[in-house]
Steps between C-alpha positions, in 0.01 A plus 500: 500500500212560741311248712138477605278219615227536238486659157149547360467570128181698442333782695139420409241354739676161517844650571364737764311220672809276513717787627254560785471129575877442524577822684258376769728197537801725556657455157679789332336566163619674183196570280582584137220692325534557125304826525237434233217755469218318674249766396527356147470133591191287451554279802347380828229725645250266669591329825294210634435472878784248563743748346373780726548276804851401394599865447385588850683199642817624329474832682343709222182578690574874500550492124173312443312744724657794316400384153211677328382151412155387393336206682441183301234265637506237227439469127205573273510261204301611196421226247447612142255235380270461678540852636520450874711634787585304813667650808755279673593642841806429710434339835298689758678811630795453264609780268767546236642827365566657163706806403722627221825305466743784575291617796523147638867429430687822575384527865614140557847584370518818708386314811745212464789742444448614860524148642796419716766314304352579155697700243309597186711571193293660222586489130697186569477151354687168517725460195662161571489212747864393515471220755211325671519205738358394836758717676393826332501706182731749337341741256551827318253784480502837329404823672502832316754371246737341753548124542512356851578148623333361811504173690173395666366206692176511302385641165128558448370548145188717525551659159178398328377245252783550246752485789854564367638356825316173442677469166837595649455214744435259213157398628292351219163658430180421314361801314182539300374835377121497526361835390537876522344706778378852433422722800310828515339708774132598498244658731437248779128582482498278189547194724178341618639369830741770626655300787575194290737390232320437170552209260340517155495151352379320193538784251747535215759615756527465876515812719572581865410827676529647851520839671855628565421836663190709573316554173752303290485138385749289310370291209732231363410338170655171394588512129653248258877510464619776272200722570529871577267775612429557132367143478236578759412832338452334161301207644269645769287185480770329706365685804139383471529302825533830691191702602428778250604783735831338585556408137461864396734615780770259381455620142550861610805407709661341195511843338726626780828332405697584818232331710535165318739242650601170347655184640537138395325217681727201555535168673856508635597214732844424643597132522640558849468792740840462666855414406800515730447812710262671257120495510215628283191676636183642345473518122866400461395155624156470339290734289161429343213685332388791722124436481500359855685812626693275738855606412562738789338279762723223368824698533417604859427136579843411360666762721339360812579140399867595452504680834350201680741257332812700586373543855438126531850406378725777629853457380419256220387689193485197269264313732289812542473553123399139451229548760389824331465322166271238658305754704410725208436227243137403578360853487701590190407190303133550582517869404664431165267212416194707594610795286550269201165326546306824552666672206393215272147501642460878488665581168487207258214492253474129417188300581663309785608814686159659443347196673751532784410870545137399527606246760665778702188715471273213601730403790522850644127562460397176667774452758592782743766269638640462152530875458686524831731214408581663166584830668719326757701349214512820297618710795769243598322441832470132403836355379414131465500356149263223602239765579546648155467155344178444695362838393592439136309170506199674650505767228509228231206327671307828506582549132312178429219614727481828308469308173192325640346812654159608362621847396765348274768758584758225540459380143399154383651165586691530173736719706589207727774359277668842439475569874678177589764557231568856618480438873678164499867610473489775767293276726749213467785741572321638804424155641859384437633809678261441789624141540861621485424771757352247743796268444744783564315591822521140622868481406581810703310365800688171514843620391749556780667841471851468361621794703430624847601818672743304718668345196516835323676645802394864445274711715433792267521601134780743584712222650429275200600777262824561687581129500436443129616824345 
């Protein structure tokens, strides 16, 4: 039986980020990568500015500089009816990046494999968690057909939204399948704002598009569950929200079967992000609809939060994991709630959501500060739920203002009741979460720490590992 300080399940962006974060603390890391073909995955390709900053802070600056990435300066949101496009920029001087998933992920894995104390084991996966308590974990993993047993001080599940390790740990989860995502590549000249992500809202289906390399753009179309590429070919009217040139490019791409990628869109939330000496990061902890493109920025934020927590409580993993859970919670809850609210507003076709879309349009047209606040939430720059609650209320208010506007684009006051019925439940949930978030913040400020470094009695993770092995 072998020993290591940390075992990380998953060699994607989240696993690589955690491996870098913990190697910087002097931990020895065994990273198990299942070896999936990332060139065939429809997964994270757009990185908001906070994610870029976190990657650089984790020591991946050379990787970021070496990417053939495309700059992203914000989002262009195209409304279907009325036909109007609004550009929502990031903050001044702030830029995100976009590039093909494999081109993003593989250099991260190669880079982290060269870090001191990191061992990358490819074509390997955890097969069983035999024991897990505050003193450590014992697990089995397979590598090239051979089973191995290892004891570790910490197990990190970074193995994606369907996380097998999460289930091995017995952590309860809430899962809802939302829709099916179809992805194709087209000529990036079809995009009207080349240095922006594009959202196409209010049509029969929602779509997201962005450049992933020079001359090439990814278009992702949100389809009802059970749909296939054939569905879109047989019902081209589903794409009417897209500009005609882009619509034709997508239609042509559908004829090239190998270029079509499919994935499911899910809400997948773990009831807890840590148990014993095991912790969840990235999509293994929380996964939501990808229309906000915040998944990668979120997993890098998790890696840094875990690093800071373990650094704050050296020698006491349980206390550090508790701190990590509290530290990541505000941003994650806001991200998930925002994705749910925006998906309803962008994709649903009922009268209430149409009124809410008109409220968004009216708000962004008449309030530059509102556009900035929305982008701060969407990019994960702003993690506070109370800010989201405030912005939601403002959008509802602007929806009523749009109903009364002379041009009538917001509909009549007959839409008021459907608007309140549709917006009420998510708004109540958002406000309740905001109140809970503030209460949790106050609780942490007044609570005396249960453990201190002196009580723990360890000066380094290596000493703690040796003492508890």
